[in-house]
C-alpha positions as CSV (number, residue, x, y, z in Angstrom):
1,M,-79.5,-10.9,10.2
2,L,-77.7,-10.0,7.0
3,R,-80.6,-7.8,5.8
4,D,-81.0,-6.0,9.1
5,S,-77.2,-5.3,9.3
6,F,-77.2,-4.1,5.7
7,E,-80.1,-1.7,6.4
8,Q,-78.4,-0.3,9.6
9,F,-75.1,0.4,7.8
10,R,-76.9,1.7,4.7
11,T,-78.5,4.5,6.7
12,T,-75.4,5.3,8.7
13,D,-73.2,8.2,7.9
14,D,-69.6,7.2,6.9
15,F,-68.2,9.2,9.8
16,D,-70.2,7.1,12.3
17,L,-68.4,4.0,11.2
18,H,-65.3,5.3,13.1
19,K,-67.3,5.0,16.3
20,E,-67.7,1.8,18.4
21,I,-70.3,-0.6,17.0
22,K,-72.8,-2.0,19.5
23,I,-74.5,-5.4,18.6
24,H,-77.9,-6.2,20.0
25,Y,-79.9,-9.3,19.1
26,I,-83.6,-8.8,19.2
27,G,-85.2,-10.8,22.0
28,E,-81.9,-11.5,23.7
29,V,-80.6,-9.9,26.9
30,A,-76.8,-10.0,26.8
31,Q,-73.9,-7.7,27.4
32,D,-71.3,-7.6,24.6
33,A,-67.9,-8.5,26.1
34,G,-66.7,-9.4,22.6
35,G,-68.7,-12.6,22.1
36,L,-71.7,-11.0,20.4
37,M,-69.4,-9.0,18.1
38,R,-67.5,-12.1,17.2
39,E,-70.7,-14.1,16.6
40,W,-72.2,-11.2,14.5
41,I,-69.1,-11.0,12.3
42,T,-69.0,-14.8,11.8
43,E,-72.7,-14.9,10.8
44,L,-72.4,-11.9,8.6
45,T,-69.4,-13.1,6.6
46,T,-70.8,-16.6,6.3
47,S,-74.0,-15.1,4.9
48,L,-72.3,-12.6,2.6
49,F,-70.0,-15.2,1.1
50,S,-72.5,-18.0,0.8
51,E,-73.3,-19.4,-2.6
52,Y,-77.0,-19.0,-1.8
53,F,-76.6,-15.3,-1.4
54,G,-74.8,-15.1,-4.8
55,L,-72.7,-12.0,-4.3
56,F,-69.4,-13.9,-4.5
57,R,-68.3,-17.2,-6.1
58,Q,-65.9,-19.5,-4.5
59,V,-63.0,-21.0,-6.3
60,K,-61.4,-23.9,-4.5
61,G,-57.7,-24.6,-4.6
62,L,-55.8,-27.6,-3.4
63,E,-55.5,-26.3,0.1
64,D,-57.6,-23.2,0.3
65,A,-60.5,-21.3,-1.4
66,S,-60.7,-17.8,-2.9
67,Y,-63.7,-15.6,-3.4
68,F,-64.4,-13.5,-6.4
69,P,-67.3,-11.1,-7.2
70,N,-70.1,-13.1,-8.9
71,S,-70.8,-11.7,-12.4
72,R,-74.5,-12.7,-11.9
73,A,-74.8,-10.6,-8.7
74,K,-76.4,-7.8,-10.8
75,V,-79.1,-10.2,-11.9
76,I,-79.6,-11.8,-8.4
77,H,-79.6,-8.5,-6.4
78,E,-80.9,-6.3,-9.3
79,F,-80.9,-2.8,-7.7
80,E,-78.8,-3.2,-4.6
81,Y,-75.8,-5.3,-5.8
82,K,-73.4,-2.3,-5.8
83,E,-74.5,-1.4,-2.2
84,Y,-74.0,-5.0,-1.1
85,F,-70.5,-5.0,-2.5
86,R,-69.8,-1.7,-0.7
87,F,-71.2,-3.2,2.5
88,A,-69.0,-6.3,2.1
89,G,-65.9,-4.2,1.3
């Protein structure tokens, strides 16, 4: 889901980002009354900020957590790390 979303936005003109975003899950027939958008954003942010993906590192505080760009993202995502940061931004 993360890769598909990244590829869709990567090929989208910046001007088009001001338009309404329509979410469609492949193989599912559903109308988006806000639930699909909410689910997509939740899954996308969970994936982007996961330790497994390696784009950000989590620093836990006493009551919360903060995320910082991972200095190893360049190694992990070699050619696309800057584009992933732009996508996440």
